[in-house]
C-alpha positions in Angstrom: -7.1 -13.7 -17.6 -4.1 -13.3 -15.9 -2.3 -12.8 -19.4 -4.6 -10.1 -20.3 -4.0 -8.4 -17.0 -0.1 -8.5 -17.6 -0.3 -7.2 -21.0 -2.8 -4.4 -19.8 0.0 -3.6 -16.9 2.8 -3.7 -18.8 1.4 -1.7 -21.6 -0.2 1.1 -19.1 3.0 0.7 -16.9 5.4 1.7 -19.8 3.0 4.6 -20.8 3.2 6.2 -17.5 6.6 5.3 -17.2 7.2 7.4 -20.5 5.0 10.3 -19.7 6.7 10.5 -16.0 9.8 10.9 -17.1 9.1 13.5 -19.6 7.3 15.7 -17.3 9.6 14.8 -14.0 12.8 16.1 -16.3 10.7 18.9 -17.7 12.9 21.0 -20.0 12.1 23.4 -23.1 12.0 20.6 -25.4 9.5 18.6 -23.3 7.4 21.9 -22.8 7.0 22.2 -26.6 5.4 18.5 -26.8 3.3 19.3 -23.7 2.1 23.0 -24.1 0.0 22.9 -20.8 3.5 22.7 -19.1 4.0 26.4 -20.0 1.4 27.6 -17.7 2.6 25.8 -14.5 5.6 25.8 -12.3 8.3 23.4 -12.8 7.6 21.7 -9.4 4.1 21.3 -10.0 4.8 19.4 -13.5 7.5 17.4 -11.8 5.1 16.5 -9.0 2.6 15.1 -11.6 5.5 13.3 -13.5 7.0 11.7 -10.4 3.5 10.5 -9.6 2.8 9.1 -12.8 6.4 7.3 -12.8 5.6 5.7 -9.2 2.6 4.7 -10.6 4.1 3.1 -13.6 6.4 1.1 -11.7 3.7 0.2 -9.1 1.6 -1.7 -12.2 4.6 -3.6 -12.9 7.4 -4.4 -10.6 5.4 -5.7 -7.6 3.9 -8.8 -9.7 7.1 -9.3 -11.4 9.2 -9.4 -8.1 6.3 -11.0 -6.4 7.0 -8.6 -3.7 4.0 -6.8 -1.7 1.6 -7.5 -4.8 -1.3 -5.5 -3.3 0.5 -2.4 -4.4 -0.3 -3.1 -8.0 -4.2 -2.6 -7.8 -3.2 0.5 -5.2 -1.0 1.8 -7.9 -3.7 1.5 -10.5 -6.3 3.1 -8.2 -3.7 6.0 -7.8 -3.4 6.3 -11.5 -7.3 6.0 -12.0 -7.5 9.2 -9.9 -4.7 11.1 -11.8 -6.5 10.3 -15.0 -9.8 11.6 -13.6 -8.1 14.7 -12.4 -6.6 14.8 -16.1 -9.7 14.4 -17.6 -11.4 17.5 -15.7 -8.4 19.6 -16.4 -8.3 18.7 -20.0 -12.0 19.4 -20.4 -11.5 22.6 -18.7 -8.9 23.6 -21.3 -11.2 22.1 -24.1 -8.3 19.8 -25.3 -10.5 17.2 -26.6 -7.7 15.1 -28.1 -6.0 14.5 -25.0 -9.5 13.5 -23.2 -9.8 10.2 -25.3 -6.5 9.1 -24.1 -7.0 10.0 -20.6 -10.5 7.8 -20.7 -8.7 4.8 -22.7 -6.2 4.9 -19.8 -8.8 5.7 -17.0 -10.7 2.3 -18.4 -7.3 0.1 -18.5 -6.3 1.0 -14.8 -9.9 0.5 -13.4 -9.7 -2.9 -15.1 -6.5 -3.8 -13.4 -8.0 -2.7 -10.1 -10.8 -5.1 -10.5 -8.9 -7.7 -12.0 -6.1 -8.0 -9.4 -8.5 -7.8 -6.6 -11.2 -9.8 -7.3 -10.7 -11.6 -10.8 -7.2 -12.8 -10.9 -4.9 -11.7 -7.7 -1.6 -12.6 -7.8 
């Protein structure tokens, strides 16, 4: 079970790291890939990006370094909140293709929360 959790943590962590970097360094090129960012301030988009970036790091680094491993399920729970908010956001905008990815990521981070707290803690 620990192997499966690590695989999910690394995969989801890298997904959030990539998304976080794109949003935290927002420019015209990345605004084309994320149309919703055109309607929001740079500060808001960067805040979302930095939150995702830190969450991605929190999924990987504590366990990899063996330091403050309780931060991994906390980061996963924070990312779950972000995904719930993203689902609501995309439902309101009728962006159905984005909702599916958000749901998958939500389920994966919830699996990490449950797995690292109760099934296979570090």
